[in-house]
N, C-alpha and C positions, 0 to 999 in steps of 0.2 A: 429612461432607455430600455428598449426589448430585452436586451441581455440581462439587466438588471431584474427585470421584471419575470424572465425565465428562471434566474438563478433564485429568487424569492419563492416561485412555486415550487420548485425543487426542496426547498428548506421546509417548506410548509406540508408537501407531501411526507416527507422524512419524520416529521414530528407528528402528525396524524398517523401514519403507518405504524407507529410504534417503536422508531429508532432509539429514542431516549429511556425507554423501558429495557430495550435489548442492553443498552449500554449499561445501566443500573445493574441488570443481570449478570453482565460480565465482571462489573466492578465486585461485585457482591461473591462471584465465583473467586475470583483472583484473589481477593483477600481471605476468605475461607481456607482456601488452597495453601496461599502461605502460612495462614496460622496452624494448619493441620501439621505442615512439614515443619514448623519451626518447634513442634512438639516432640517431634521424634529425630530431630537434629542433635548430633552429639556435640559439635562444636560449631561456631561461626553462624548461627541462626539466624542472626539479624541479617547479614549477608546473603544466605541462602534464601530467605524470605525476599528481599528485595529482588533478588537474581530472577527469583521463580514469578513474583508478580509482573515484573516488568516483560519478562518473555509471553507470560500469558496475556498480558492485556495489549502488547503489539500484535500478537496473533490475533486476537479479537477484534483490535481497531481494523485491521486490514482485512478480514472476513466480513464484518459489517458493512465496509464500505462496497466490498466487491459484491455482496448479495444485494444492496441496496442500489447499486448503479443497475446492477443486470436485471433485476426483479422491475425497477420503475420504467428502465428504457423498454423492456419486452413488454409491459403493459400498455405503454403508450403506443407501439408499434400494432399490436393485437388488438387493442380498443380501436383502432385508426385514429387515435389522436393527434398520432405525427401528422397523418395527410391532413387534417385539419389545420394543424399549425404550420404548415407549409403552404397551405393555400392561402396564408396572410401575406401581406406585402413586408416579409422579414427577411433577410438574406438568410440562406443556409448556415453561413458560417457564424452568424449571431445566434441563430437555434442552437447549434452545437455547443460553442463556446459559454452562452449563457447557462446552458444545462450543465456543462463539466464544471464551470465554477460554483455552481449550488452544490455539485457533488464534493468538490474541493473544499467547500465550506463545512459541510457536513464531516469530512474528513480532519479538518482543523478542528473542530469543535469535539470530534471524540478523542483527538490527541491531547487537548487542554485538560477534557476531564480525565482522561486517564493518567495523565502526568502528576495531576494534583496530590494523590494519595501518595506518590513517592517522595514527596516533600518528607514525609516522615521518617524516612531512611536516609535520605542524600540532601547533600546539600540544595538551596534554591536555585542557585546559578546552572548547577549540573543537571539537575532535574529540567530547567529551561532549554536547555541545549537539545536533552533527549527528546523533549515534548516538540520542538520546532523541527528536529529531524523526522519524527513521527508524522508531522503534519504534511512534509515534502512526500515522504512515503506514502501516504494514503491518497496524496492527489497524485502520484504515479499509478498507485492501484486502479483509482477512478478513472484515469485516461485509458489504460489497458482494458478497465471492464466495459466501457463505453465503447471501446474501436470494437472488442470482440462481440458486445452485445449487437450492435450496428451490422457486423460483418455477419455473423452466426445466424441471428436472431432466432436462437432457441437458447433454453435458459441452462440446462446441463451442459452444451458443447462451450458455452459463451463462459461460465463459471469454471470449468475444467481449463480451459485455455488461461483463463486469467491465474488461476490457482499454480498451474505448471510452469507460466513464467515467472510467477513471483517465487514458487521454491526453487527452482533451477538459478534464478538470479542470486538467491540467499545461499544456495550451496556451491555455486560455481568455483568457488576458491578454494574449498575442501576438496573437491573433485580435482582441480589443477594441482593441489599438493599432493594428491594421491599418485595423478600422472606423471607427475616427475620426481616423486620421492626415491629414496634409496632402495627401496624394494623393487622398484619399476626394472623390468628385463631389458637389456641392451640390445633389442631386437628392431627389426625393420618395422613390424607391426607395433611394437611398444610406442616407437618414434611416431609413427602415423597416427595413433591414437592421441599421444601428446599433443601433436601440432591440430589433431581436430578438436580437441577440448579446447585449446588455446582460440582457436577460430572462433568456435561458438562463445566464448568467453568476449570477445570484441563484439559481439552482438548484443550483448546483455548487460543491463546497469549493475553494478557493484553494489548490491544491497548488504552482502557480508560486511561492509565497512560504514554501514549508518545505523543510528539508533541502537548504538551496543549498549549492553547492560554495565561493560566495563566502564563505562564514561559516569555511571551512576557509583559503583563502587569503589573505584580507585580515583581517578582524577580526568580532569575534563580533557577533550583534544585540543591539540595547538589550533590556533587560529587557521593556519594555511590547510590541515586536515580537514578540520570542519568544513571550510569553505570548498575544496575540492567535493568532498561527500555531497554537499549540497547542490553544486552546480552541477555534479555529474546525474544527480536524481532530476535538476531542472532540464538539462538539455535531454535526457531520455524521456521526459514528459513532453515537451515540445516535438519530438520525433514522433510520439505515438499520437499526440493533436493533429500532426500536420498528415499522418498517414489516415486517420480518422476523417479529416476534412475532405481529402482526395476522394476516399470511398464514399464519402458522403455526397459529395457533389456528382460524382458519375453514376450514381444510381437512382432509379426511378423510383420513389417510395411511394 
């Protein structure tokens, strides 16, 4: 199938482009940083190690996927490889979805590799839940990066837009808590700001509730909470894919 062929080509490009070596470097950095922090921590050094390592590896996975998707897509556009592919009798949707499947597979491989060392600090079942959630999260990031790379066609704007969307989605819960907290002023401007923050939150995935470090340190989430978390990411990923396909079909590449 053409889609599977495209996905395999994306995986082959990632392997030849050094993504496995970058993943190993991220693992070494995270483990080294966790080891250093454990030497200076006064109490709960193991919990601090696990929390720091999980946070670093999650950030590295997201960054590596976003950078790989953006650089690969823009390289194909600028080298006219995309025009060559579209000249073949393959539907545009197949081309777009095939490449996205390859990028999502890269994210899943990174999630598995980054979850494995966490089994030294947490039960395997909780590590598996964390890893599956990270795979869904990287798939969402891949869909966002592909959409922005195709739309903006420049590396810096595309990677900045992807990072901005991710960071805002990660922090929107805290922003809402600050806007509606007890220290917020009871003025019209404050209420308007709160409603504006709530409106923005409706347009974003709630990434603050997924791939949580607490799942590793304390207890696994309930089945319903975990299902809602993964379902929300799947729905938002589907929306990004639909937007990308719409833009890809209407543009003359």
